N, C-alpha and C positions, 0 to 999 in steps of 0.2 A: 357587164354591169352587175349581174347577180353574184359573180365571183368577188367583185369589189365590196359589195354589201356584206357578203358572208365573212370576208376578212375583217371588216370593221366590227361586225358583231362578235367575232372571236376575240378581238382586242378588248372590246367593252366587257365581255364576260370575264376574261383573264384579269383585267384591272379590278373588277368588282370582287373577285375571289381574293385577290392580293390584299385589298383594303380591309376586307372582312377578317382575313387571317391576322394582319398586323394589329387590328383593333382588339381582337380577342386575346392575342398574346400580351398586349399592353395591359388589358383589363385583368388578366390572370396574374400578371406580375404584381400589379397594384394591390390586388386582393390578398395575395400571399405575403405581402411585405408588412413588417411591423412598423408602427409609427412612434416617433419620439415627439412629444408635444408639451407645451406649458399650459397650466391650468390655474387661473386666478379665481379664488372663491371668497364667499362671505357667508354670513349666517342664513341668507335667504336662498341659497343655491343647493340643488341636488344635481350632481353631474353624472353622466353616463360614462362608464369605463367598458370598453369593448375588449372581450377576451377571446382566446382561441384554444380549442382543445389541443393538448399536447404542448402548449406554450406557457411560459411564465410571464406575467406582467408586473413591472416594478412601479410602485407609487413612491416618489421621493418627496420628503417633507423638510422644511427648514427646522421645525421643532421635532423632537423625538416622539413618535407614537407610543402611547403608554398602554392603551387597551382598545379593543374593538367590540362592536356589537354587529353580528351578521344574521340576516334573516333566516337563511337556510345553510347552516354550516356543514351539513352532510355532503354538499356538492362542491366545496371549495377548500383547498389547502392554503392557509395563510401563515406566513412567517415574518417575524420581526428581525431585521438586520440593521442595527444602528439607526439611521434616520430613514431607512427604506422599509417598505411593506411589500412583500412578494406574494402574488396571488396566482394560483393555478387551478383552473376549473376541472372538476371530475365529471361533469355532466352539463347539458345545455339547459340549465334552470336559471331563470332570472331571479335576482334577489337584491335586497338593499344592504348597504354596509355603512356603518358609522365608525369613524376613527377619532379617538380622543387623545389630544395632546395636553400639555400643561396649560396652554392658553386658549386653544380653539377646539371646536368640534367640526369635523368634515363629513359631509353626507354624499354617498355615491349610490348609483344603480349599477350592479354588475350584470352585464349582458354577454352571453356566450353564443357565438355562431361562427360558421365558416363562410359566410356570404360577404360581409364587409371586412375591410382591413382592420386588424386588431391593434391595440396599444401595446407597444413594447416597453416604453418608459414614459411615465407621466410625471412631470415636475410640478408638484402642487404648491401654490403660494397663496398667502392670505392677502386680500386686497389692501387692508389698512396697513399691513407691514411693509408693502413695497416702497412707500415713501420713506419709511424709517431706514430701509436697507440702503436707499440712495444717500441719505444724509450721513449714514455711518459707514459709507463705502471706504473711506480712507482707513478707518480703524480695522475694518474687516480685512482689507488687503494686507495689513501688517500681520494679521493672525493666520490667514489662510492663503498660501501661495498656490493660486489656481492658474498662474500664468506660466508655470514651468513647462516648456515644450520639449519633447524628446523626438528624435528622429524615429519614425515608425520602424520598429525592430521586429524581424521575423525569426521565429524559432521553428525549424522544420525537421521532421523525421518521416519515416515511411508511412506512419499511421495518420499523422495530422500535421497541420501547419498553424502556428499561432502568430498573430500580428498584434503587438502591443501598440495601442493608438494614443493613449493619454495617461499622464501621471499627475496626481494632485497630492500636495503635501498639506494635510489638514492639521494645523497646529492646535486648533481648539479641541479636537478629539484625539490628538496624538496618533494620527493614522496616515499611512500612505493609501491612496485609492488608485488602483490601476485598472484601466479599461482595455479590453482586448477582444479579438474575435478568433474563432477557431474554425478551420476548414478540414473536413474529412478527406484524406488523401487516398482512401481505399474504397472498394465496393463492399465493405463489411460495416455493419452498424457500429458506430463508435459511441460508447456510453460515457458521458462527461464526468460522472462521479468516479470513474476509474482512473481519471487523470489526477495525480497528486501535485499540489503546489506547495513550495516552501521558499523561504528566503534565507540567505546566508551572508554574513559579513566575516571579517577576519577572525572574530572571536567565537561565533556560534552559528548554529543552524536552527531555524524555528519554522513552525507550520504557519501557513496563512491563517489569519484570524477567521475570516469568512470568505466564501466565494458564492456568487450567484450567476446563473446562466439563463438566457431567454428560452432554452429548451433543455430536455433531459438527454437527448441523444441525437446523433447525426446518422440517418439511416443509409444515405446513398453517398457515393463519391461526389465531392465538390459541394455538398451541403454545408451551410455556414451558420454559425451561432455566435451571438454577442455575450460577453461576460464581464464581470467586475470582481476584483479582488480587494479585500480590506486587510491591511497589514499594520501591526503595531510598530511605531517608530522606537527603536532602541537608542540609537545615536545618529546624529547627522553625519554619516560617513558612507562611503561606497558600499554597495551590496549587490548580490546576485538574486535574481528570481529563477528558481529551478522548477522544471516540470518533469515528472516521472510517470511513465506508462509502460507496462509489460517489462519492467526492469531497465528500460532505456531512459536515459537522462539527457535533457538539453537545458540550456540556461542562457540568460543575457545579463549584462551588468548595468546597473544604474550608478552614475557618478554624481555625487553631490558637489 
């Protein structure tokens, strides 16, 4: 009888440890993951943006941000890239941020910590404009081809692997917008600024207009980072996206 009770207690203890391990693993994965979310705002709202040290957060607006006012600019790097605002914290200091476009003013609280999940990409929209977007949907679709789907393309070499996940043809701004992710293939830190991107068609080779990543480097093997490339449209014809690192070149072709 004692042997049976001991066996049952061992099973109960093992089950408890297993549940605790799985819960902690899931929690850690959630806290380390970046979040992509939509944010609808008006004049009466101040919204919290969650940041993470060592990571960049992108605020995407329909209208182009013209200028900003930030409470403590010494602790944040802020860059303007077309309709995106990239924010990278330099310290765990909370402050406020106001973004001014041609038509609206947006208010935010910037909060940096390593406890909660952070914002990777926040798509900021104005409440009163949403209905206008719906009524003008047909017109917008004619100007911006956001339905172009490409088969996920992988570019791989010994240092890294790139997967191209999405391509947008923005005719309003005369841009191609390419979304991708990068995985470190080695146990050596990979600095993303050292990877050069260009595009080429049959007539010329040009540099990417802008590139942004959700992190600066990939420290360990299998670490992953999201990125976005902005490329000026020269002509609607086939072209290659070329990446170069340590003298090694890989590319894939986009067919119009």
